[in-house]
Structure formats: structure tokens, C-alpha cells
A tleap script that builds the chain and sets N, CA, C and O, in Angstrom:
source leaprc.protein.ff14SB
mol = sequence {
  NMET PHE LYS LYS ILE LYS ASN LEU CYS ASN
  ASN GLU SER GLY GLN GLY MET VAL GLU TYR
  GLY LEU ILE ILE ALA LEU VAL ALA VAL VAL
  ALA ILE VAL ALA LEU ALA PHE VAL GLY ASP
  GLY LEU GLY GLY ILE PHE SER GLY ILE ALA
  ASP LYS LEU GLY ASN SER VAL PRO THR CTHR
}
set mol.1.N position { 26.432 -45.693 -2.156 }
set mol.1.CA position { 26.601 -44.675 -1.258 }
set mol.1.C position { 25.761 -43.601 -1.489 }
set mol.1.O position { 25.020 -43.172 -0.604 }
set mol.2.N position { 25.826 -42.976 -2.960 }
set mol.2.CA position { 24.790 -42.114 -3.406 }
set mol.2.C position { 23.532 -42.673 -3.258 }
set mol.2.O position { 22.762 -41.982 -2.591 }
set mol.3.N position { 23.064 -43.792 -3.709 }
set mol.3.CA position { 21.763 -44.363 -3.291 }
set mol.3.C position { 21.307 -44.016 -1.901 }
set mol.3.O position { 20.318 -43.330 -1.645 }
set mol.4.N position { 22.038 -44.500 -1.124 }
set mol.4.CA position { 21.655 -44.346 0.423 }
set mol.4.C position { 21.247 -42.783 0.631 }
set mol.4.O position { 20.149 -42.417 1.049 }
set mol.5.N position { 22.234 -41.998 0.297 }
set mol.5.CA position { 22.130 -40.440 0.655 }
set mol.5.C position { 20.579 -40.187 -0.176 }
set mol.5.O position { 19.635 -39.736 0.473 }
set mol.6.N position { 20.469 -40.427 -1.238 }
set mol.6.CA position { 19.288 -40.198 -2.208 }
set mol.6.C position { 18.120 -40.608 -1.457 }
set mol.6.O position { 17.185 -39.834 -1.253 }
set mol.7.N position { 18.150 -42.045 -0.957 }
set mol.7.CA position { 16.818 -42.535 -0.468 }
set mol.7.C position { 16.644 -41.514 0.901 }
set mol.7.O position { 15.498 -41.170 1.190 }
set mol.8.N position { 17.799 -41.027 1.748 }
set mol.8.CA position { 17.578 -40.379 2.742 }
set mol.8.C position { 16.955 -39.266 2.530 }
set mol.8.O position { 16.006 -38.953 3.249 }
set mol.9.N position { 17.327 -38.574 1.636 }
set mol.9.CA position { 16.546 -37.032 1.083 }
set mol.9.C position { 15.036 -37.139 0.860 }
set mol.9.O position { 14.216 -36.273 1.165 }
set mol.10.N position { 14.762 -38.410 0.243 }
set mol.10.CA position { 13.384 -38.686 -0.472 }
set mol.10.C position { 12.516 -39.346 0.359 }
set mol.10.O position { 11.403 -39.663 -0.059 }
set mol.11.N position { 12.925 -39.641 1.666 }
set mol.11.CA position { 12.173 -40.156 2.850 }
set mol.11.C position { 11.245 -39.120 3.467 }
set mol.11.O position { 11.688 -38.103 4.002 }
set mol.12.N position { 10.178 -39.350 3.397 }
set mol.12.CA position { 9.293 -38.455 3.849 }
set mol.12.C position { 8.021 -39.072 4.851 }
set mol.12.O position { 6.897 -38.571 4.874 }
set mol.13.N position { 8.398 -40.130 5.578 }
set mol.13.CA position { 7.603 -40.525 6.410 }
set mol.13.C position { 7.178 -40.047 7.552 }
set mol.13.O position { 6.100 -40.379 8.044 }
set mol.14.N position { 8.087 -39.118 8.145 }
set mol.14.CA position { 7.782 -38.491 9.593 }
set mol.14.C position { 7.209 -36.936 8.910 }
set mol.14.O position { 6.922 -36.185 9.842 }
set mol.15.N position { 7.036 -36.449 7.891 }
set mol.15.CA position { 7.024 -35.107 7.593 }
set mol.15.C position { 5.493 -34.659 8.112 }
set mol.15.O position { 5.262 -33.550 8.594 }
set mol.16.N position { 4.417 -35.782 7.920 }
set mol.16.CA position { 3.207 -35.175 8.393 }
set mol.16.C position { 2.875 -34.869 9.902 }
set mol.16.O position { 1.941 -34.184 10.318 }
set mol.17.N position { 3.686 -35.421 10.515 }
set mol.17.CA position { 3.672 -35.357 11.978 }
set mol.17.C position { 4.662 -33.875 12.366 }
set mol.17.O position { 4.491 -33.252 13.413 }
set mol.18.N position { 5.439 -33.578 11.571 }
set mol.18.CA position { 6.207 -32.265 11.801 }
set mol.18.C position { 5.324 -31.422 11.491 }
set mol.18.O position { 5.101 -30.669 12.439 }
set mol.19.N position { 4.605 -31.163 10.427 }
set mol.19.CA position { 3.759 -30.435 10.058 }
set mol.19.C position { 2.484 -30.065 11.018 }
set mol.19.O position { 1.951 -28.968 11.187 }
set mol.20.N position { 2.210 -31.172 11.516 }
set mol.20.CA position { 0.896 -31.147 12.779 }
set mol.20.C position { 1.704 -30.383 13.721 }
set mol.20.O position { 1.182 -29.345 14.127 }
set mol.21.N position { 2.866 -30.671 14.155 }
set mol.21.CA position { 3.375 -30.055 15.447 }
set mol.21.C position { 3.793 -28.509 14.926 }
set mol.21.O position { 3.846 -27.603 15.757 }
set mol.22.N position { 4.038 -28.298 13.750 }
set mol.22.CA position { 4.093 -26.612 13.476 }
set mol.22.C position { 2.883 -25.898 13.683 }
set mol.22.O position { 2.803 -24.891 14.387 }
set mol.23.N position { 1.719 -26.546 12.923 }
set mol.23.CA position { 0.442 -25.936 12.996 }
set mol.23.C position { 0.172 -25.809 14.832 }
set mol.23.O position { -0.166 -24.794 15.441 }
set mol.24.N position { 0.392 -26.901 15.285 }
set mol.24.CA position { 0.082 -26.712 16.725 }
set mol.24.C position { 0.485 -25.542 17.346 }
set mol.24.O position { -0.239 -24.715 17.900 }
set mol.25.N position { 1.849 -25.525 17.200 }
set mol.25.CA position { 2.912 -24.539 17.994 }
set mol.25.C position { 2.373 -23.041 17.483 }
set mol.25.O position { 2.287 -22.066 18.229 }
set mol.26.N position { 2.088 -23.049 16.312 }
set mol.26.CA position { 1.738 -21.526 15.722 }
set mol.26.C position { 0.217 -21.330 16.446 }
set mol.26.O position { 0.015 -20.289 17.072 }
set mol.27.N position { -0.626 -22.142 16.366 }
set mol.27.CA position { -1.887 -21.891 17.321 }
set mol.27.C position { -1.734 -21.463 18.499 }
set mol.27.O position { -2.418 -20.592 19.037 }
set mol.28.N position { -0.795 -22.072 18.984 }
set mol.28.CA position { -0.551 -21.856 20.507 }
set mol.28.C position { 0.369 -20.432 20.668 }
set mol.28.O position { 0.157 -19.805 21.706 }
set mol.29.N position { 1.205 -19.965 19.881 }
set mol.29.CA position { 1.681 -18.636 19.908 }
set mol.29.C position { 0.728 -17.635 19.759 }
set mol.29.O position { 0.699 -16.654 20.502 }
set mol.30.N position { -0.316 -17.880 18.542 }
set mol.30.CA position { -1.266 -16.860 18.315 }
set mol.30.C position { -2.099 -16.849 19.630 }
set mol.30.O position { -2.486 -15.709 19.886 }
set mol.31.N position { -2.470 -17.740 20.494 }
set mol.31.CA position { -3.540 -17.900 21.462 }
set mol.31.C position { -2.878 -16.902 22.654 }
set mol.31.O position { -3.565 -16.094 23.278 }
set mol.32.N position { -1.529 -17.079 22.852 }
set mol.32.CA position { -0.796 -16.628 23.848 }
set mol.32.C position { -0.928 -15.012 23.519 }
set mol.32.O position { -1.349 -14.165 24.307 }
set mol.33.N position { -0.496 -14.801 22.251 }
set mol.33.CA position { -0.321 -13.006 22.206 }
set mol.33.C position { -1.754 -12.637 22.056 }
set mol.33.O position { -1.886 -11.449 22.350 }
set mol.34.N position { -2.920 -13.215 21.701 }
set mol.34.CA position { -4.069 -12.912 21.878 }
set mol.34.C position { -4.606 -12.346 23.483 }
set mol.34.O position { -5.272 -11.390 23.880 }
set mol.35.N position { -3.897 -13.535 24.136 }
set mol.35.CA position { -4.758 -13.424 25.515 }
set mol.35.C position { -3.595 -12.426 26.140 }
set mol.35.O position { -4.065 -11.696 27.013 }
set mol.36.N position { -2.447 -12.264 25.939 }
set mol.36.CA position { -1.611 -10.934 26.320 }
set mol.36.C position { -2.286 -9.600 26.019 }
set mol.36.O position { -2.328 -8.678 26.833 }
set mol.37.N position { -2.823 -9.559 24.770 }
set mol.37.CA position { -3.577 -8.035 24.491 }
set mol.37.C position { -4.791 -8.032 25.259 }
set mol.37.O position { -5.145 -7.015 25.855 }
set mol.38.N position { -5.576 -9.293 25.291 }
set mol.38.CA position { -6.880 -9.013 25.889 }
set mol.38.C position { -6.878 -9.262 27.422 }
set mol.38.O position { -7.807 -8.880 28.134 }
set mol.39.N position { -5.926 -9.839 27.837 }
set mol.39.CA position { -5.707 -10.005 29.329 }
set mol.39.C position { -5.940 -8.893 30.376 }
set mol.39.O position { -6.620 -9.031 31.393 }
set mol.40.N position { -5.295 -7.784 30.002 }
set mol.40.CA position { -5.218 -6.604 30.818 }
set mol.40.C position { -6.783 -6.129 30.886 }
set mol.40.O position { -7.447 -6.046 31.919 }
set mol.41.N position { -7.199 -5.851 29.628 }
set mol.41.CA position { -8.680 -5.348 29.448 }
set mol.41.C position { -9.643 -6.300 30.459 }
set mol.41.O position { -10.396 -5.744 31.258 }
set mol.42.N position { -9.572 -7.733 30.372 }
set mol.42.CA position { -10.305 -8.463 30.907 }
set mol.42.C position { -10.068 -8.561 32.432 }
set mol.42.O position { -11.045 -8.717 33.165 }
set mol.43.N position { -8.900 -8.482 32.915 }
set mol.43.CA position { -8.562 -8.283 34.425 }
set mol.43.C position { -9.408 -7.099 34.817 }
set mol.43.O position { -10.212 -7.360 35.712 }
set mol.44.N position { -9.425 -5.869 34.370 }
set mol.44.CA position { -9.875 -4.756 34.956 }
set mol.44.C position { -11.524 -5.055 34.905 }
set mol.44.O position { -12.166 -4.757 35.912 }
set mol.45.N position { -12.238 -5.648 33.737 }
set mol.45.CA position { -13.410 -5.671 34.017 }
set mol.45.C position { -14.051 -6.704 35.200 }
set mol.45.O position { -15.017 -6.447 35.918 }
set mol.46.N position { -13.274 -7.895 35.199 }
set mol.46.CA position { -13.599 -8.645 36.623 }
set mol.46.C position { -13.141 -7.815 37.809 }
set mol.46.O position { -13.813 -7.928 38.834 }
set mol.47.N position { -12.182 -7.065 37.819 }
set mol.47.CA position { -11.982 -6.578 39.195 }
set mol.47.C position { -12.893 -5.570 39.369 }
set mol.47.O position { -13.226 -5.412 40.543 }
set mol.48.N position { -13.392 -4.853 38.583 }
set mol.48.CA position { -14.731 -3.857 38.644 }
set mol.48.C position { -15.875 -4.637 39.223 }
set mol.48.O position { -16.471 -4.389 40.271 }
set mol.49.N position { -16.093 -5.628 38.370 }
set mol.49.CA position { -17.184 -6.688 38.881 }
set mol.49.C position { -17.076 -7.310 40.185 }
set mol.49.O position { -18.024 -7.640 40.897 }
set mol.50.N position { -15.951 -7.433 40.416 }
set mol.50.CA position { -15.412 -8.100 42.240 }
set mol.50.C position { -15.809 -7.167 42.955 }
set mol.50.O position { -16.479 -7.417 43.957 }
set mol.51.N position { -15.471 -5.826 42.586 }
set mol.51.CA position { -15.631 -4.770 43.617 }
set mol.51.C position { -17.133 -4.352 43.877 }
set mol.51.O position { -17.646 -4.124 44.972 }
set mol.52.N position { -17.759 -4.297 42.560 }
set mol.52.CA position { -19.227 -3.989 42.982 }
set mol.52.C position { -20.055 -5.406 43.851 }
set mol.52.O position { -20.845 -5.179 44.767 }
set mol.53.N position { -19.770 -6.638 43.458 }
set mol.53.CA position { -20.162 -7.336 44.263 }
set mol.53.C position { -19.889 -7.483 45.542 }
set mol.53.O position { -20.823 -7.832 46.263 }
set mol.54.N position { -18.682 -7.279 46.091 }
set mol.54.CA position { -18.094 -7.077 47.249 }
set mol.54.C position { -18.713 -6.073 48.138 }
set mol.54.O position { -18.870 -6.273 49.342 }
set mol.55.N position { -19.135 -4.764 47.403 }
set mol.55.CA position { -19.716 -3.817 48.198 }
set mol.55.C position { -21.463 -4.308 48.251 }
set mol.55.O position { -22.131 -3.648 49.046 }
set mol.56.N position { -22.091 -5.223 47.595 }
set mol.56.CA position { -23.278 -5.259 47.706 }
set mol.56.C position { -23.745 -6.249 48.440 }
set mol.56.O position { -24.926 -6.163 48.777 }
set mol.57.N position { -23.135 -7.166 48.780 }
set mol.57.CA position { -22.985 -8.452 49.712 }
set mol.57.C position { -23.077 -7.708 51.259 }
set mol.57.O position { -22.126 -7.003 51.597 }
set mol.58.N position { -23.925 -7.833 51.937 }
set mol.58.CA position { -24.167 -7.527 53.379 }
set mol.58.C position { -23.198 -8.373 54.492 }
set mol.58.O position { -23.267 -9.589 54.670 }
set mol.59.N position { -22.254 -7.416 55.218 }
set mol.59.CA position { -21.321 -8.168 56.106 }
set mol.59.C position { -22.128 -8.496 57.339 }
set mol.59.O position { -22.867 -7.616 57.781 }
set mol.60.N position { -22.050 -9.970 58.098 }
set mol.60.CA position { -22.535 -10.462 59.228 }
set mol.60.C position { -21.670 -10.259 60.538 }
set mol.60.O position { -22.071 -10.695 61.617 }
savepdb mol mol.pdb
quit
């Protein structure tokens, strides 16, 4: 009985995939936080560009 429990504790076959999953989750969280901080500034820049382009195109 104790041998089976000891073998389960020492089994590391799925450990590598879990580590990769944690790394991917961490990268995703960092990307989301970075986009949240930068998103408002970029939205304002693109809105300004769109306004200037809209004013420079002649209407027919």
C-alpha cells in the first residue's frame, strides 16, 4: 500500500506539460495587462489619425 502511494508521489510524467501551461498562462496575463495600460493611449492616437484623415478626404 505504501509503495503505491510512494510511486504516485514520485510520478513526474505530466509535470513538463503543467509547467508549459503555467508559462503560457503567465505570458497571457502579462500581455493582457500590458494591452490594458497601452490600449487607452493607442485608442486616442488612432482616433486622432482617423479624424484627420476624415477631414482631408473630399466628399462627393
